[in-house]
Each structure stands twice: as structure tokens, then as C-alpha cells.
C-alpha positions as CSV (number, residue, x, y, z in Angstrom):
1,M,51.9,10.0,45.7
2,S,54.6,12.3,47.7
3,L,54.2,15.3,49.2
4,D,55.8,17.2,46.4
5,A,53.6,15.9,43.6
6,K,51.3,17.8,41.9
7,R,47.7,16.7,43.1
8,S,44.0,17.6,41.8
9,L,40.7,17.0,43.8
10,A,40.4,14.0,41.9
11,E,43.5,12.7,43.4
12,L,43.4,13.7,47.0
13,R,43.3,10.7,49.6
14,L,41.2,12.8,52.0
15,L,40.7,11.1,55.5
16,L,37.3,12.5,57.3
17,V,37.2,12.2,60.8
18,E,33.2,12.5,62.2
19,P,31.4,11.2,65.1
20,S,28.5,10.9,63.2
21,A,27.7,8.1,60.8
22,L,25.6,10.3,59.4
23,Q,27.2,13.4,59.1
24,G,30.1,11.7,57.7
25,K,27.8,10.4,54.4
26,V,27.0,13.7,54.3
27,I,29.9,15.5,54.5
28,A,31.8,12.9,52.0
29,G,28.8,13.1,49.4
30,Q,29.7,17.1,49.5
31,L,33.3,16.1,49.1
32,Q,32.6,13.8,46.0
33,K,30.7,16.5,44.3
34,L,32.9,19.1,43.9
35,G,35.3,16.2,42.6
36,V,36.9,14.8,45.9
37,A,36.7,10.8,44.9
38,N,38.9,9.0,47.6
39,V,37.1,10.1,50.8
40,E,37.6,7.6,53.5
41,V,35.3,8.4,57.4
42,V,36.2,7.2,60.8
43,Q,34.7,7.8,63.6
44,L,37.7,8.3,66.4
45,G,40.7,10.1,66.7
46,Q,42.9,7.2,67.5
47,Q,41.5,5.3,64.3
48,A,42.4,8.5,62.1
49,L,46.1,8.5,63.4
50,A,46.5,4.6,62.8
51,R,45.2,4.8,59.3
52,M,47.5,7.8,59.0
53,R,50.1,5.7,60.0
54,E,48.9,3.0,57.5
55,Q,48.8,5.1,55.0
56,L,49.6,8.6,54.3
57,P,46.3,10.7,53.4
58,D,47.0,13.8,51.6
59,L,44.2,15.8,53.4
60,V,42.7,15.3,57.2
61,M,39.2,17.0,57.9
62,S,38.1,16.5,61.4
63,A,35.1,17.4,63.6
64,M,36.1,19.6,66.5
65,Y,34.5,16.8,69.1
66,L,35.2,13.1,69.0
67,E,34.4,10.5,71.7
68,D,38.0,10.0,72.6
69,M,39.6,13.3,71.8
70,N,39.0,16.6,70.5
71,G,40.3,18.4,66.9
72,T,42.7,20.1,68.9
73,D,44.4,17.0,70.6
74,L,44.3,15.5,67.1
75,I,46.0,18.3,65.0
76,L,48.7,18.6,67.9
77,T,49.4,14.9,68.0
78,M,49.9,15.1,64.4
79,R,52.5,18.3,64.2
80,Q,54.3,16.4,67.2
81,D,54.6,13.0,64.9
82,S,57.7,13.6,62.4
83,Q,55.5,11.1,60.3
84,L,52.4,12.9,60.4
85,S,53.5,16.8,61.1
86,G,53.2,17.6,57.1
87,V,49.9,16.3,56.4
88,P,47.4,19.6,56.0
89,F,44.3,19.7,58.3
90,V,40.9,21.5,58.1
91,L,38.7,21.5,61.4
92,I,35.1,21.6,60.7
93,S,33.0,22.7,64.1
94,S,30.1,24.9,65.3
95,E,32.7,26.0,67.8
96,T,33.4,30.2,68.0
97,R,34.8,30.6,71.5
98,P,38.3,32.1,70.4
99,N,40.1,30.2,73.5
100,L,39.6,27.1,72.0
101,L,40.0,27.6,68.3
102,E,43.4,29.5,68.8
103,P,45.7,26.2,69.2
104,V,44.3,25.0,66.2
105,R,44.9,28.3,64.4
106,Q,48.2,28.4,65.6
107,S,49.1,24.9,64.5
108,G,49.2,25.8,60.9
109,V,45.8,24.5,59.3
110,C,44.6,24.8,55.9
111,G,41.2,26.1,56.9
112,I,38.6,26.4,60.0
113,L,35.0,25.3,58.6
114,P,31.8,26.1,60.5
115,K,28.9,23.3,60.9
116,P,27.0,23.6,58.9
117,F,29.2,25.0,55.8
118,S,28.3,26.1,52.6
119,E,29.6,24.5,49.3
120,A,31.7,27.9,48.6
121,Q,33.3,27.6,51.9
122,L,34.1,23.9,51.5
123,S,35.4,24.8,48.3
124,A,38.2,27.4,49.6
125,S,39.2,25.1,51.9
126,L,40.0,22.4,49.5
127,Q,41.6,24.9,47.3
128,A,43.7,26.2,49.9
129,T,44.9,22.7,50.6
130,L,45.7,22.3,46.8
131,D,47.6,25.7,47.0
132,W,49.9,24.6,50.2
133,L,50.8,21.1,48.4
134,N,51.3,22.2,44.8
135,P,54.4,24.6,44.2
136,D,53.4,27.0,41.4
137,Q,56.8,29.3,42.3
138,G,54.0,32.1,40.9
139,E,54.3,31.5,37.6
140,E,50.6,32.0,36.8
141,E,50.5,35.5,38.9
142,G,53.7,36.6,36.3
143,I,55.6,37.1,39.9
144,D,59.3,36.7,39.8
145,L,60.8,36.4,43.5
146,T,64.1,35.1,42.4
147,G,66.8,36.6,44.7
148,R,63.8,38.0,47.2
149,R,64.7,37.6,50.7
150,V,61.6,37.1,53.2
151,L,61.6,37.3,57.1
152,I,59.2,35.2,59.1
153,V,58.2,36.5,62.5
154,D,55.7,34.1,64.8
155,D,56.2,32.6,68.2
156,S,54.7,29.3,66.7
157,G,57.0,26.9,65.2
158,M,53.9,25.1,63.5
159,A,52.6,28.4,62.0
160,R,56.0,29.3,60.7
161,K,56.0,26.0,59.2
162,F,52.8,26.5,57.3
163,M,54.1,30.0,56.3
164,R,57.4,28.8,55.1
165,R,55.7,26.4,52.7
166,V,53.4,28.7,51.0
167,L,55.7,31.2,50.5
168,E,58.6,28.4,49.2
169,N,55.6,27.4,47.1
170,L,55.3,30.9,45.7
171,G,58.8,30.7,44.7
172,F,60.9,32.5,47.7
173,E,63.9,30.5,48.5
174,A,65.6,32.9,51.1
175,I,63.5,32.5,54.1
176,V,64.6,33.7,57.4
177,E,62.6,33.1,60.5
178,A,62.2,34.9,64.0
179,T,60.3,34.0,67.1
180,N,59.0,37.4,68.0
181,G,59.5,40.9,67.1
182,A,62.7,41.7,69.0
183,E,64.0,38.9,67.3
184,A,63.3,39.8,64.0
185,A,64.3,43.9,64.9
186,G,67.9,42.1,65.3
187,I,67.9,40.5,62.4
188,M,67.0,43.2,60.3
189,D,69.5,45.5,62.1
190,E,71.8,43.2,60.5
191,E,70.4,41.5,57.4
192,M,68.6,43.5,54.5
193,V,65.0,41.8,53.6
194,D,62.5,42.3,51.2
195,L,59.5,41.5,52.7
196,V,58.4,40.9,56.1
197,V,55.2,38.5,57.1
198,T,54.5,38.9,60.8
199,D,52.1,37.7,63.7
200,Y,50.5,40.3,65.7
201,N,50.5,38.4,69.3
202,M,54.0,37.4,70.5
203,P,56.1,37.6,73.6
204,E,58.7,40.2,74.0
205,M,57.7,42.4,71.3
206,D,54.6,42.0,69.5
207,G,53.6,42.5,66.0
208,Q,52.5,46.1,66.2
209,A,55.6,46.9,68.0
210,L,57.9,45.5,65.4
211,I,55.8,47.2,62.7
212,E,56.7,50.8,64.7
213,Y,60.1,49.7,65.2
214,I,60.3,49.2,61.4
215,R,59.1,52.4,60.5
216,T,60.4,54.4,62.7
217,R,64.2,53.1,63.8
218,S,65.1,50.6,61.0
219,W,67.2,51.5,58.1
220,Q,64.6,49.3,56.4
221,N,61.9,51.4,57.3
222,S,60.1,51.0,53.9
223,V,59.9,47.3,53.8
224,P,56.7,45.9,52.7
225,V,54.9,43.9,55.9
226,I,52.2,41.2,55.5
227,M,50.5,40.5,58.8
228,V,48.9,37.3,59.4
229,T,47.3,36.9,62.7
230,S,44.3,35.5,64.6
231,E,43.7,39.0,66.3
232,T,40.1,39.9,66.2
233,N,40.6,43.4,68.2
234,E,39.7,46.0,65.5
235,G,41.1,48.9,67.1
236,R,44.4,46.9,67.2
237,L,44.2,45.9,63.7
238,A,43.3,49.5,62.5
239,A,46.5,50.4,64.4
240,V,48.4,48.3,62.3
241,Q,46.9,49.1,59.0
242,G,47.9,52.9,59.7
243,M,51.1,52.3,60.0
244,G,51.9,51.2,56.4
245,V,51.1,47.4,56.2
246,V,50.4,45.5,52.5
247,G,47.9,43.4,54.2
248,V,46.2,41.7,57.4
249,C,45.1,38.2,56.8
250,D,43.4,36.1,58.9
251,K,45.0,32.9,60.4
252,P,44.3,30.3,59.1
253,F,45.1,32.2,55.7
254,E,44.4,31.0,52.1
255,P,47.7,31.2,50.2
256,A,45.7,32.6,47.4
257,T,45.0,35.7,49.5
258,V,49.0,36.2,49.7
259,K,49.6,35.8,46.0
260,G,47.2,38.3,45.3
261,L,49.5,41.0,48.0
262,L,52.4,39.8,46.3
263,R,50.9,40.3,42.7
264,S,50.1,44.0,43.9
265,L,53.7,44.5,45.5
266,M,55.4,43.4,42.2
267,N,53.2,45.7,39.7
């Protein structure tokens, strides 16, 4: 099945990378309970990469700490391989240190699950994966995005690729990208956009400075802005929300969250 074909949970080919044979059986059982029938379990990162190259899975779920590498190494290796770069990835880990999770967040993952996780958390990650895989063009939400132009601003190319796929699935066709706030400001000086989706932490001009520029200096000072970020400083986020953003989404974000924000905007 191609990456553009519609998928259901029953049709997903899922590759689970878990060093513990017992934990692998437990997680596979939880997945099957939710309707994922095709689950293959391997214990090493290199085994996973070899298996992916033999048969491309629809989703990879991996523990953080493996015997031969960690989950960060695995996802970054996948993203740098043209054959594997588009495969959705979910991390399962008890790790909470932001500096260790940040590279995973920036790589464009469908979810980061705690260990242990609840059935609801697992279900949400699977649904986010389906939303990323399956274009719906906003049909169920009654959203008409024909001709709407969106600007994605993020210094991570992998994160931009993930957000672009989500927005294309929702029906956006005209998408422009910028690597930081300064580049985005330059684009907005010359081109009209209908929506800005931006990260917070970026070089040269961060997301807060970009929003301040838009609201006080741009001729497009009323354009809706959605912030998708791994920033956790509540003071900084409160300042951004005070500038009139449509919403602030965690990174990784659930596509359904963006759908809800867009539905509110269209209404």
C-alpha cells in the first residue's frame, strides 16, 4: 500500500522496537486490543532499520533506550534516509529530560508516549498517525481552504515537513516555508498569507518576536497565528497568547488539534 492510500488501524503495518521481550508482548497486545492486527516486534535499532528497508512499515514505535542505539539515533537515521524519511514515528519512553527529548520533538514525530502509558494515550497517538497518513481535505470539518495561503516557520526542516503534510491533508495547497522569524517577516513584507504556523525557539528572530513584528509592524497585522512549539516556559507562552495567537500547540501536536483551531477560524 502506498503512503498516499487511506489506512485504518486494522490495515496498519506497525514495527515495534522494544528491547524487552516481555514488554514487547505487552505493548503488542495493547495495540492488537485497539485494532492493530499487524504488529512486528524487534529488539535492536539496527534490526529495525534492516526490516524497514525490506518492507516499509506504516508506523514505527520505539523505546528510547535500545542495546545498540537510542530512540533519538533511530528517528534521526530514518529522517536522513530517503527511503525511510516519511515513515511516521512514535517514541515510548519514561524519559522526561527536555534536552534529551527535544531532538525527537523536532524530528516530526506523531507522538511521545510515557512508559507506562494508558490506553487513551496509545489510542491518541494511533489516531494522530492516521490523521497524518490519511488526507481528508477538511471534508468532515466543513472547512474550505481553497486558495488559502499558509506560512510555516520553523528552523527544523523535519518539523516543517511534518507540519506541511498535516496542512496538505487538511486541504491547503499554497504553502510557503521559512527557517526563522526574520525570513518569515521578509516573506510577509512581499506576499499575502492567510495563516502563519510558527515555532517559538528559532535563531535570528524567535516566534515571539515574529508575532510582535506581525502585530505592530506588518501590513498583515491581523493574520491568524498558530504556535506549534516544545517551549515549556509558561511566562513566555503567556506573553505569546497575549499577542492574540489563535492557539498554542505542543510539539509533537495532534493533527486533530489543528483541525479544531481551523474550524474555529472558518466559523
